[in-house]
N, C-alpha and C positions, 0 to 999 in steps of 0.2 A: 375191372377190365384187366385181362392178362397183359403182361409186358409186351408181347409181340403185337397185340392190337394197338396199344398205346403208342408204341414205336412207329407203327404203320401210319397212324394219324399225324404224328409229329414230323415224319420225314417228307410227306407229300401233302399238299393242300388240295382243295377242291378243284377239279377240272385240269389238273396239271398233266403235261405231256412227258412221257418217258420214252426215250429212243434207245434201242439196243443196236449196237454197231459191232461188226466183226466178221468172222469167217464162218466156216461150216458149223462150228459148234453153236454159234448164234443163229445162223440160218435155220437149222433144225428141220429142214424139209418144208419150209414155208411155201405156200402157193403164191403165185404172181397175180392173183385176183383179189377181190375184196370179200371172198368167201370167208365168213367168220370162223369156220371150222379149220381153216388152214392159213389164214393171213399171218399169224404169229409163229407158225411152225409147231414143232413138237419138242422143243428144247426148253432151256431155262426161261426165255422170254414168255413163253406160253404159261409155264408154271407160276411165274411171278404175277403175270396179269390175272390168271385165274384166282390166285390167292387174294390179290387186291380186290377183285370183283366180288369174291365170296365174303370177305371180311368187311369191306367198306364200299358197298354198291352205291351208297348215297353220295360219295365224293366224285363220281363221274370222271375218274382218271382215264387218260387215253394212252395207249401203248402202240408203238410202231417198231417193227423189226426191219432193220436195214442190213442184216448180215448176208454175206454172199459166199457160198461155198468156194473154196480154193483161193480166196483172196489173201493177199499179203498186206503188210502195213503200207507199202507203196501204192497198191491198188486202192486201199481204203482212203489214203490221202488224196488220191486223184478224184474221188467222188465225195470228198468231205463237205464241200459247199452245198451240193444238192441234197445229200443224204443226212446232213446234220445241221449245218448253220442255217439253211433256208427253212428248216422246220422249227427252229428256235425252241429246243426242248428245255424243260425245267430240270430234267434229270437225264444224264447220258451214261449209259453202261457200255464199256468197250471191252471186248474179249477178242484179242487177235495175237498172232505171233507163231502159232503152230506151223503154218505154211512157210513162214520166214525161216524157221529152224530147218524144216525139211528141204528147203531150196538152197541152203548153205549161205543165205544172205544175212543171217543173224550175226550181230557184232561179236567178235572175239575179244578177249581181254587185250587192252592196249590199242583198240581201233576206234577212237572217239569220233572219227569222221565218217563212219559207215553210213550208207543210205538209210538203214533202218533207224539208226540213232537220230539222223536229221529229220526224218519223217515223224518220229515219236515226239521230238521237240516241237515240230511245227504244229501238230494237231493238239498238243497239250497247252500251247500258249493261249492267253486270253484273246488275242487278236487272230486266232487261227483262221485260215481261209485264204 
């Protein structure tokens, strides 16, 4: 068994839920329906789910994309309970921050109390929500 296949089996077990959270890079043009051709979008969540399904179809893993185009860390934090905690994922992938940088809200050196930093600490704590 190649290393990538062995690693795939070790990282995720049978029937586990993987949630992708983030902005437009995660969203990837996903549809808002359950159409299997568009529900994951056409970005990295789709590629990861396709690879997992092709290499380990017997494990029945589930994948959910909760990325929303244009969202910042603050917007993601506001929907954290519904889009992450309520789903109780086994694995969570977060890719966010580009819109924070573009909006000028990204923390600058010496600004430990920035809203972005507070939100990042909030969603990364074990009791987030």
